[in-house]
C-alpha positions as CSV (number, residue, x, y, z in Angstrom):
1,M,-42.7,29.8,-20.6
2,K,-43.3,31.1,-24.5
3,G,-42.6,28.6,-27.2
4,K,-40.2,28.6,-30.0
5,L,-40.8,29.3,-33.9
6,Y,-38.5,27.3,-36.4
7,G,-38.8,28.3,-40.0
8,I,-38.1,25.3,-41.8
9,G,-36.9,25.1,-45.6
10,V,-38.2,21.6,-47.0
11,G,-36.4,21.5,-50.1
12,P,-37.2,21.9,-53.8
13,G,-39.6,18.6,-54.0
14,D,-38.1,15.2,-53.2
15,P,-39.0,14.3,-49.7
16,E,-35.5,12.7,-49.5
17,L,-33.6,16.0,-49.6
18,L,-35.3,17.0,-46.4
19,T,-32.6,17.3,-43.9
20,L,-32.2,15.5,-40.7
21,K,-32.5,18.5,-38.6
22,A,-35.7,19.4,-40.2
23,K,-37.3,16.0,-40.0
24,R,-36.5,16.1,-36.1
25,L,-38.0,19.4,-35.6
26,I,-41.2,18.9,-37.7
27,E,-41.7,15.6,-35.5
28,E,-41.0,17.3,-32.2
29,C,-43.1,20.8,-32.8
30,D,-46.4,20.9,-31.2
31,I,-47.6,22.7,-34.4
32,V,-46.7,22.5,-37.9
33,A,-47.5,25.9,-39.7
34,V,-48.1,25.9,-43.4
35,P,-48.5,29.1,-45.5
36,V,-51.7,29.1,-47.9
37,K,-53.2,31.5,-50.2
38,K,-56.6,30.6,-49.1
39,E,-57.9,28.3,-46.4
40,G,-58.3,24.4,-47.7
41,E,-55.7,25.0,-50.1
42,D,-53.2,22.2,-51.1
43,S,-49.6,23.0,-49.7
44,V,-46.5,21.8,-51.9
45,A,-44.2,22.5,-48.9
46,L,-46.5,20.4,-46.6
47,N,-46.7,17.2,-49.1
48,I,-42.8,17.5,-49.3
49,A,-42.8,17.2,-45.7
50,K,-45.5,14.3,-45.5
51,G,-43.2,12.4,-47.5
52,A,-40.4,12.3,-45.2
53,V,-42.1,12.4,-41.9
54,K,-45.7,11.3,-40.3
55,I,-47.5,14.4,-39.5
56,P,-50.9,14.2,-37.5
57,E,-53.4,16.3,-38.8
58,E,-54.2,17.7,-35.7
59,K,-50.7,19.5,-35.6
60,I,-51.3,21.1,-38.7
61,Q,-52.0,24.6,-39.0
62,E,-52.9,26.8,-41.8
63,I,-51.6,30.4,-41.8
64,V,-53.0,32.7,-44.6
65,F,-50.7,34.9,-46.7
66,T,-52.8,36.7,-49.5
67,M,-51.4,37.3,-52.9
68,A,-53.4,40.2,-53.5
69,K,-51.4,42.9,-55.6
70,D,-52.6,45.7,-53.2
71,K,-49.4,46.2,-50.9
72,T,-51.7,47.4,-47.9
73,K,-53.8,44.0,-47.9
74,R,-50.6,42.3,-47.9
75,E,-49.0,43.7,-45.3
76,A,-52.1,43.6,-43.2
77,C,-52.3,40.0,-43.9
78,R,-48.6,39.3,-42.8
79,Q,-49.4,41.3,-39.7
80,A,-52.4,38.9,-38.7
81,A,-50.3,35.8,-39.5
82,A,-47.3,37.1,-37.3
83,E,-50.0,37.7,-34.6
84,E,-51.6,34.4,-34.9
85,I,-48.4,32.8,-34.4
86,M,-47.3,34.9,-31.5
87,K,-50.8,34.0,-29.8
88,L,-49.8,30.3,-30.3
89,L,-46.1,30.7,-28.8
90,D,-47.5,32.7,-25.9
91,E,-49.2,29.6,-25.0
92,G,-45.9,27.7,-25.1
93,K,-46.3,25.9,-28.1
94,S,-43.3,25.3,-30.3
95,I,-44.2,25.8,-34.2
96,A,-42.5,24.7,-37.0
97,M,-43.2,26.8,-40.5
98,L,-42.5,25.1,-43.5
99,A,-41.1,26.6,-46.9
100,L,-40.7,25.4,-50.1
101,G,-36.7,25.2,-51.0
102,D,-34.3,27.3,-48.7
103,I,-35.8,29.3,-45.8
104,G,-34.1,32.5,-46.6
105,I,-34.8,32.6,-50.2
106,Y,-38.1,34.4,-51.3
107,S,-39.6,32.7,-48.4
108,T,-43.0,33.9,-46.9
109,Y,-41.4,33.0,-43.5
110,A,-39.1,35.8,-43.8
111,Y,-42.3,38.2,-43.2
112,V,-43.0,36.6,-39.8
113,H,-39.6,36.2,-38.8
114,K,-38.8,40.0,-38.9
115,R,-41.8,41.0,-36.9
116,L,-41.3,37.9,-34.2
117,L,-37.6,39.0,-33.8
118,K,-38.5,42.6,-33.4
119,E,-40.8,41.7,-30.7
120,G,-38.5,39.6,-28.6
121,Y,-39.5,36.0,-29.8
122,D,-37.0,33.2,-29.8
123,V,-36.7,32.1,-33.6
124,E,-34.6,30.0,-35.6
125,M,-34.2,29.5,-39.2
126,V,-33.5,25.9,-40.6
127,S,-31.9,25.6,-44.2
128,G,-33.0,23.7,-47.0
129,I,-31.7,22.7,-50.6
130,P,-32.9,25.4,-53.2
131,S,-34.2,24.4,-56.4
132,F,-31.4,26.0,-58.5
133,C,-29.0,24.0,-56.5
134,A,-30.7,20.6,-57.0
135,G,-31.7,21.2,-60.5
136,A,-28.0,22.1,-61.3
137,S,-26.8,18.8,-59.5
138,K,-29.5,17.0,-61.7
139,A,-28.1,18.6,-64.8
140,G,-24.6,17.8,-63.6
141,I,-23.2,21.3,-64.0
142,S,-21.9,23.7,-61.3
143,I,-23.4,26.9,-60.9
144,V,-20.2,28.6,-60.1
145,E,-16.4,27.7,-60.6
146,G,-13.1,29.3,-59.3
147,N,-13.4,33.0,-59.2
148,E,-16.9,33.2,-60.9
149,G,-19.7,35.0,-59.3
150,F,-23.2,34.7,-59.6
151,G,-26.6,36.6,-58.9
152,V,-30.5,35.3,-57.8
153,I,-33.3,37.6,-58.9
154,P,-36.8,37.0,-59.2
155,S,-38.4,37.5,-62.8
156,L,-41.4,39.2,-61.5
157,K,-39.6,42.7,-61.7
158,G,-39.6,42.3,-65.4
159,I,-37.2,41.8,-68.5
160,D,-35.7,45.3,-67.7
161,Q,-34.0,43.9,-64.6
162,V,-32.7,40.7,-66.2
163,E,-31.1,42.8,-68.9
164,K,-29.3,44.9,-66.4
165,T,-28.2,41.9,-64.3
166,I,-26.7,39.5,-67.1
167,G,-24.1,41.9,-67.8
168,V,-23.1,42.2,-64.2
169,F,-22.7,38.3,-62.9
170,D,-20.8,35.5,-64.4
171,N,-23.7,33.5,-64.0
172,L,-27.4,34.3,-63.1
173,V,-30.2,32.4,-61.7
174,I,-33.8,33.6,-62.3
175,M,-36.4,32.3,-59.9
176,K,-40.2,31.9,-60.9
177,V,-39.5,32.4,-64.5
178,G,-42.2,30.4,-66.0
179,S,-44.5,33.1,-67.4
180,H,-41.4,35.0,-68.9
181,V,-39.5,32.4,-70.5
182,K,-40.2,33.4,-74.1
183,E,-39.0,37.3,-73.1
184,V,-35.8,36.1,-71.6
185,Y,-35.2,33.4,-74.5
186,D,-35.3,36.6,-76.9
187,L,-33.1,38.5,-74.8
188,L,-30.6,35.6,-74.9
189,V,-30.9,35.4,-78.7
190,E,-29.9,39.1,-79.2
191,R,-26.5,38.5,-77.1
192,G,-26.0,35.1,-78.8
193,M,-26.4,33.2,-75.3
194,E,-29.3,31.2,-76.0
195,N,-27.5,28.0,-75.7
196,N,-26.2,29.1,-72.4
197,A,-29.3,28.4,-70.1
198,L,-30.4,25.9,-68.3
199,I,-34.3,25.5,-67.0
200,I,-35.0,23.8,-64.1
201,S,-39.0,23.2,-63.7
202,N,-40.8,21.3,-61.2
203,V,-37.7,19.7,-59.7
204,G,-38.5,16.8,-57.5
205,M,-42.2,16.9,-58.2
206,D,-44.7,15.4,-60.9
207,G,-43.7,17.2,-64.3
208,E,-40.0,17.7,-63.5
209,Y,-37.8,19.0,-66.4
210,V,-34.1,19.7,-66.2
211,G,-33.0,20.7,-69.5
212,P,-32.0,23.3,-72.3
213,L,-34.4,26.4,-72.7
214,I,-37.0,25.3,-75.2
215,P,-39.0,28.7,-76.0
216,D,-42.2,27.2,-77.3
217,R,-42.5,24.8,-74.1
218,E,-45.1,25.7,-71.5
219,Y,-43.4,26.1,-67.8
220,G,-45.0,26.4,-64.6
221,Y,-44.8,28.4,-61.8
222,F,-42.0,26.6,-60.2
223,T,-39.5,27.3,-62.6
224,T,-36.0,28.6,-62.5
225,M,-33.6,29.4,-65.1
226,I,-29.6,29.1,-65.1
227,I,-27.7,31.3,-67.6
228,K,-23.9,30.8,-67.4
229,S,-21.5,32.5,-69.2
230,E,-20.0,29.4,-70.4
231,M,-21.8,25.9,-70.5
């Protein structure tokens, strides 16, 4: 009998935010699959899970996903990862594949999920708390109220997308904005909105910062910005 794959969101950083279901499945599954850019790389998602669950080293299986700019290389790597997981499932193994934050928000797991679903494998997505929800709670603000709407975009598509989207939604969440903070700040200054932004960086991790946008401050990879029509 084939095994089952669970895509598990481990939350933003604080192990106490790992859900009870995620904890149970990580404990019960035969294998804990950990996406990495290269073999032997430290995994933030795994470290979060280890803060809440005792995971034997022999259960951990690294799954390599290249971050190469070449789309063909990325697709080939994703296919190889899916095939590696399918082989384990064919052996009857149950697998918990970890992802930072929520499993459905810019998650590496999605590339495997779609392929396995197409091949008829049993797969399930298990929600986790997204960084922008955890950060907004820490800051004591709501992301949306009443009839407001909000959008979520990656800053990696450039400042043009940010500029277009600001006018569409009442509130905007920009993921992985660390290297583009100054550009977004300049755009907000033009619109008189520089005081309407909240920065969430490394939430639940070392070096956490949750507070106003400081344009000259350095921000890391795990940085999200929330822009509200009214603060």
